[in-house]
TORROTOR-361365 format. One record per residue (C-alpha): residue in one letter; x, y, z. Coordinates in steps of 0.001 Angstrom, whole numbers, plus 500000, padded with zeros to 6 digits. Each point is the difference from the previous one (the first is absolute). Layout:
<atoms>
AXYZ;...
</atoms>
This chain:
<atoms>
X833231585995233966;X498813496417500410;X500626499030503707;X502617497033500142;X498660496489500227;X501458497696503274;X502095498541497795;X501546502523498630;X500895501422503576;X500870496805501101;X502435499791496982;X501340503535501381;X500554499334503725;X502148496217498415;X502267502323497990;X500222502256503017;X501064497208501998;X502531498271497554;X501789503303499800;X500436499909503630;X500995496716499971;X502314500302497127;X501704503672501802;X500557497813502834;X501474496792498570;X502206502205497220;X501638501998503029;X500767497031502016;X501245498448496988;X501984503066499304;X501395501088503277;X500842495761500969;X497907499351502775;X499051497272496862;X503115498548499123;X501129499197496352;X498421496276499280;X498050499810502884;X496595498253499558;X496727501530500527;X497267498232501463;X496162500863499365;X499342499563503546;X502518501432501516;X499624503014498100;X496451500312501080;X500695499718503622;X502676502772499380;X498148502093498345;X496434499167501118;X498623499809496237;X498170497284498213;X502058498012497525;X498643501762496856;X501703503285500048;X503288498818501279;X499689497266496972;X499364503535497998;X503063501404501206;X502103497193499242;X498712500161496885;X501015503328499204;X503065499683502075;X501482497414497929;X498759502069496914;X502907502484501646;X502506497299500355;X499906500033503797;X498629496639499985;X500380496598499010;X497595497660498937;X499522496305498902;X496379498445499971;X499407497643502772;X504047500180500650;X501100503390501678;X498927503231500560;X503458501881501520;X501791503273499886;X501645500408496845;X503840499038500512;X502372502534497737;X503145498946499336;X503055501790499515;X499966500169496305;X496255501335499885;X501759503297502104;X501709501752497036;X497303498755497326;X497413501813502234;X502169503114500970;X500093500815495933;X496705499557500169;X499386502465502706;X502204502291498064;X497945500048496655;X496614500362502039;X501002502679502652;X502220502034497329;X497106500591498092;X498026500870502841;X502581502232501666;X500447502126496146;X496335500621500182;X499964500841503669;X502845502338500345;X498482502908498083;X497000499279502624;X502160500725503226;X499299502978502280;X502291501457502371;X498471497788502804;X500579496700497858;X503793501114499375;X500614500443503754;X498471496650500863;X501950498453497211;X503308501682500760;X499257498705503821;X499245496344499123;X503196500087497388;X502385501340502593;X498583497349502784;X500363497392496822;X503382500918499514;X501086499381503844;X498368496699500066;X501994498759496883;X503213501152501799;X498643498195503101;X498364497373498092;X497447500948502121;X497348497210498690;X496604501371501944;X500574503288499081;X500842499292496185;X496520497669500052;X497712502908501373;X501257502737497504;X501135498457496829;X496872499727498293;X497689502731501941;X502801502459498344;X499285498772496436;X496185499234500796;X499645504126500895;X501706500734496398;X497300497559498261;X497226501540501848;X501065503721498706;X499466498393496778;X496317500534500023;X499790497440497733;X497344497655501508;X500360496862497812;X503608500477500724;X499704500186503451;X497466496333499789;X502705498515497772;X502989500546502389;X498128499626502783;X498951496438499333;X503428499348498334;X502396500564502675;X499491497929502962;X501152496766498239;X502928501518498410;X500623501876503509;X500045496940501922;X502262498067497627;X502457503058500912;X501009499135503300;X502115503103501227;X502512497253502021;X500332498659496530;X500403503067497706;X502969501364502431;X501897497147498970;X499246500534496063;X500292503791499920;X503407502501500184;X498094501567502990;X502162503423499243;X498623500336496789;X496787499248501044;X500060502787502353;X501098502120497576;X497311499148497880;X497478500940502872;X501766503127500214;X499576500875496533;X496734499565500275;X499608502494502760;X501646502261497789;X497609499470497200;X497000500120502014;X500898503515501285;X500672500910496618;X496602498712498582;X502428498367497404;X497752496884498458;X502454498709497909;X503037499790502755;X497480498731502598;X499271496722497789;X503652499902499234;X500997499808503719;X496953497470500416;X501084497225497595;X503596500189501266;X498820499365503548;X497982496985498674;X503088498721497701;X498344500749496726;X503556499702497622;X500704503405498130;X501221498380497285;
</atoms>
């Protein structure tokens, strides 16, 4: 086996550093530390993250591709600012993406997975009733991601992992609560839990699509 050159090792280190920076920036955007429309200054980011400009620009380019950052050359680099009109469109896209992932993953759930899903959905339904934004933000997407991981499809897992961030960012929980029938969504989560327990892939897919407001006719 050929020994990697210094250039190869340096490239690997740069990629690893970019991934660390990307994850920190992503988390800061998703949790609201960096607000929609907030300008991103390279020097300020370098000071905050303690890294050089290169991994920061690499991470920003990737986050722009995912829809979390907006860039205009020589004008601005800023956190994306989703409009209310974006929310329903993003929900439909999430329903289409997650629907297939849930269908594939349902049959792969074990008893521990089902127990976790039932527990989390119980908290989600309580969060809907109380309009508890923080609880919903912390549980909704991880619940669907568990189904996706059980699909045992590396391509699907990678695709959804790279696609969901920008869509989820557009679906701000506070905004969505004003767009949907909360009682119906809560009932649909109940149906999803029942489908998971029964390992009913079609019922789980349909419940997911209803949760994300996909039209049924």
